[in-house]
N, C-alpha and C positions, 0 to 999 in steps of 0.2 A: 562784162557783167558787173555791176557795182558790189563790193563787199560789204557794203551798208546793209544789204538785205539780211546777213547772216546775224546781225546784232538784234533782229526783230523777232519776238516770239510768235507773231501772227505768221511770219514765214515759215518756221518749223512747225507749228501746229498744221497748216494747210500741207506742208510737205508730207507730214506723217499721216495724215488723213488719205493723202493719194496713192501712199505705198506702204504696205504692211510688209517690209522687208528688213534685212540688216545691211548695214553700210559701215565700214571704217574708214575714217578720215585719217590720211597720212601714213601712220604704221598699224600693222596688225599686231595680235599677240605675239606670233612668231617673230616679229621683227625686234619686239620690245623683251622677249624673254630673257636675253643676256645681261640686261640691265635690272629687270624686276626681279627674276628668280633669286639672286643673293640677297636681295632687300627684304623681300616679304617672307620673312624666317623668325620665329616658328609660325608656320602658315596657319596651325589650328588655333592660334592665341589672337591673331590680328584681326582687328575691326578696320574695315575699309569703306570709304566713301567715293564713289565715282560721281563726281560733279559733271554736270551736262551730258549725261550718259547717252543720250539719243538711242540710236538702234545699234550701236556698235556691239560687238560680240566680246569685247575685251572682259567684261565682267564675268560672262560665263566661261571664258576660256581660263581665267584665273580659278574660278571654281573647279572646273574639270582636271585642271592639268596641273595645278600648284596647291590645290586643297585649301585655298583662301575662301572660307564660306560665310563669313560674318560681313557680307557685302551690303550697302545700302546705294541704291542708285537714285539720283536725283535728277530731274530735267524739269524744264518750264512747260513742256507740254504734256497735258494730260492724256492724248491719244498714245504716244509714245510710251508711256509708263504702263498704260493698260496693254498694249501689245507686248511689252517686255515681259510683263507679269504673267500674260498668258502662254507667250512662247516658252518661258521658262520655270513654270510652275513646278516642276518635279525637283526644281533647286530651292529646296523649303528654306535654307536658312539665308537666302537672298530676297532681298523684298525692294521696292520701288515707291517713291512718294514724289509727288508734284509740288514744287517750289521754285518760286524765282529767288534765286540768291543775291539779286540786286535790290529787290523790293521789298523783301519779307523782312521784317524786324529780328535783328540777331537774336533777341530773347524768344521769338518764335521758333526760329530755326533750330536753336538748343534744345528747346521742348521737343519737337516734332523729329529732330534727327538724333537726338543723343538720349532717349529715353531712360531711366536709371541713371542719369547723369554723367554716362561713360562719354569718352571724347575719343577721336579716333587716330589709329596708329599711322594710318596713310590716308590721303586724299589724292586722288588722280584727276587729271584733266587733259582731254585731248581733243584740242580746239576750241574750248570754250574761252580762253583768253584770247584766242586769235579772232573769234567773232566779235567779243566786246570791243576790241581795239579797231575793228572794222566801222563802227557805229559813232553816232554822235556823242559828246560828253564822255569820249572814252576812257580818257585819264581818270576821271573821278569815278566813273563805274569800275574799273579794274582795281583801283584802291578800295572800293567797298568790297568787292569779292575778295579780295587780299585779306582784309581785315576780318571779313565773316570766316574765311578758311583757319585764320589763326585761331579765331575762337573756337571752332570746331576741333582743333587738334590739341592732341596731349602735347606738353614740353618734351620735347625730344622726337616728336611726330614728323612725318615728312610729307610736303605737297609736292608731287610730282607733275610737272607740265611737258606735255610733247605739243610742240609748236614748229610752225615753220619760220618763226621770226628769230633772227641772228642775234646773237648777245647785245650788241649795240642797240638793239630796238627793244630789247625785255628787261635786260639787268637792272636799269634804273627803277623801274616799276616794283621789281621784288626786293630792291635793297633799300627802299624808302624805311627810315629809321623806326616810325611807329610798327612796322610789322614785324621787327625784329627774327629776321630769318637770315640764316646762313646759307649761301647759294653755291652750288655747284653746277657746272654746265658740262653736258657730254653731246656728242654729236653721233648719228645714227644715219648710215649710207641711205640714200633714197632708194627704194626698191625698183626694179625695173619696170613693173606694172603698177605704179602708184594710185592709190584713189583719188589723189588730188594733184593737179599743177600749180599749187600756190605757191611751193617753194622755188625762189629763183635760182637756188644752188642746187649743188648734187647731194645735200644732205637734210635732214630735220634735227631738229633741236630738243633735247631733254634736260630740262631743268630741276634739279634736286633741291627744294628747299626746306631746311630742317629748323623747326621752330626752336629757339634758344629758352634756355631755362631762366631768363633774366626778366626785364620788364616786357609786359605782353602787350598786344595791339590794342587792347581795350582801355588801356589806363591813360585814359585822355585822348582827345582828337588833335590832329594838326589844325593849325589856323589856317584861316583863307589865305594868307600871306605865305605860310609855308607850300600851301597848294599851287599858288601863283609861280612861287620861285622853282617849285619842281617843274613846273611845265616851261619856263622860261629855259631853265637849264637845259631841258631835254631838247627843246626847239634850237638851241645854240649849239648843242653837241651834234644834233644831226646835219645842221647847216654846215659846220665844220668838216664832217666827214664826207659830205657831199662835195 
């Protein structure tokens, strides 16, 4: 089955309309807790954005187990946002919004996701990056996502990406010079009963991207030549590694 369907908003809307349940891609809260718990402190003060939240239980688990309550869930599917709002209605400080992080203007995202002009301490993705890379125009689209994430993060804030992709297929995307991220990589052993068979190895990957306090991602855009150079370098590196 083609991976490109996972990059389609229509696919996700149809999927969520057909099944009002929960599902965690790759890793659950229990698998990620050893990495997340030391980072998400002091929990009561943290503002967290879950991008491409889908119907995962990760946000609810952080709320229940780590006392991280100032959580905003965002997804391209209005159906899943409505489902999650209903399912977790008792979690009063957690809320959800429907936005496409690739097509919504950055200023609109800042207004809608950051009322009061606050920025986020943490932004977490579990599968959105991988979905984007399975679709068309993937390099440009992932760069758009990463730039928007950087705008929504405080300086010193962290973007945590849970992925099936190994470092040789991900790090160049996260280290693009305009993003201004410092990147750390960790591996988590694949659970015995994994929710996905996408990972070709025995591990999933967690990328910890820290927004540095110097030049921000929005201070100018890369030229088309920079974009093309990045793509060419990536393809040459992939060919060499194969």
